[in-house]
Each structure stands twice: as structure tokens, then as C-alpha cells.
N, C-alpha and C positions, 0 to 999 in steps of 0.2 A: 505495500500498500504508500502511496507518495502523499506526503503529510504536507500543506503549505501552511507557511508559518508568516508569511509575510502578509503585510497590511492591503497589499494592491496585488488585487489576480488581474490577470489577461487572458482575454478568450480571444484566437485568431482562425478564420476558418476560408475555406476555396475551394474550391469544384474547378477542376482541372483534369482536360484530354489530353489522355497518355497518348496515345497514337488513331489512324485512321487507316488501317490498311487495305478495305476492300477498294477503294479507287483506282490506286495505285498497283496493285499487287505486290505488299508487301510479308513480310515475311510471319506474322501472325494470322494472314487470311490465308496465304501458301500455304501454311503447316510445316517450313521447312524454314532451316536457319535458324535463327535467334531467338528464342521462346522467351525472353525476358526484357520489357523494358521499364527505365529508370527515369523517375523525372523531380530534378532539384526543386524545391520548394525554399524560396527565402523566406522570413517574417519579414514583415515594413519595419516592427521594433521589436529588439534582442529581450530573452526573456532573459531573467535573472537567471538561471539554471536550466536543464533539461525541463522541459514541460514534459507534460501528457500528453499521445500526438493518439488520435483514431480514426484511420484513412477505413473506409466504405466504397463500393462500388455503387456509382449513379447513373452512371449507361453501362451494360454490357448486349453489345451485339452481336452474336454468334453463329455461325450453321448450323440450321436445325439435324442436319445428316448425320455431325458428330458428335460424340460424346462432350458435356460441358462438363470444363475443367479450370480452375481459376486458384489463384492466392495472391491476396494484394495487402500488403503490407509498410509499415514507417520503418526504415535502417535511416540511421548514420544519425542521428537525431540529435541535435545542438542545441546552445540556446539563439544562436541565428538562423536553426533552416534545420531538413530533415529530405530523404530522398524516397518520395514513393513507390514503391518497388510491385511490378505483377508477372504472376510467371504462368502459364500454362505449359502442357505436354502433352503426349503423343501424338492423338491426329486430330483432336480439336481445334477449327478455324473461329479467329475473331476476329472481325469483320473493326470496330472500334469499341473500346474503353474510356469510359468517362470516371475517375475519384473526386470523391468529398470525403474533405480530412476539418481534421481539430485539432488544434492547439490550444489547453489551456495549461496554466502555469505561473507562476509567480516577476512580476515582472518589477521595474523598476520606477520608484516617486521620488516626487519632485524635494521629502521629506528626507529621504536615504542621504550617506554623509559620501556618498560619489557624486563626480560630476559626471553626469549620464545625458544632461542636455544639451 
């Protein structure tokens, strides 16, 4: 469990398209090549420490003739940002993916003893 002991708590969120491979025959759609995509998310303002980050699929457009397989996660979380990672495998063909995310954590406050503004 992450305990937040700061007087200022921040929440930042977004909804980002990771890829759209069906229009140009990309690897996720053809089912060959790299089966992982990463996208770096940079926060508008840094958190005091690593925030808690939640990611979820908000759009998944896939081929109905193959099995549906997906793994979406947040990796390399820092106070400045993180990477969204989407993976699939085997015969799954994915046309496009959009991921919604939310970061929650301690943020700097004007009463902090640090000069952060």
C-alpha cells in the first residue's frame, strides 16, 4: 500500500492512442514483427515521488478471426513520467489501441521548503 503523507495530492490523467496499424499494414495488424508498443508519457508537472499509475484499454480494435490477447501496463514510473506498454502475442491481430491512464501522488506545494516554482 502506498501512503500519501503530503498536504498536496495531485492527479493527472490522459487518453493516448498507442498505434493504428490497420491503415498501413503495421506489425500489430499483420501479426508479424514486434508485438510490443511503448509510449513515453511526461507529466505536465513532476510529482514529489513516484506516483501510483493506473492504465486501462479505452479502445481496442481487433480482428475477430483471431484470439484476443492483450497485456497493458505502466513501466519505468518516475516523478516525471512513465511508459505505457501494450503487448500481444501469437496470432492476435490488433488494428489500433488507445489507453486511458491516471497518475496519483504527492505534489509540490507553495509552502514546501524547496524552490520548485
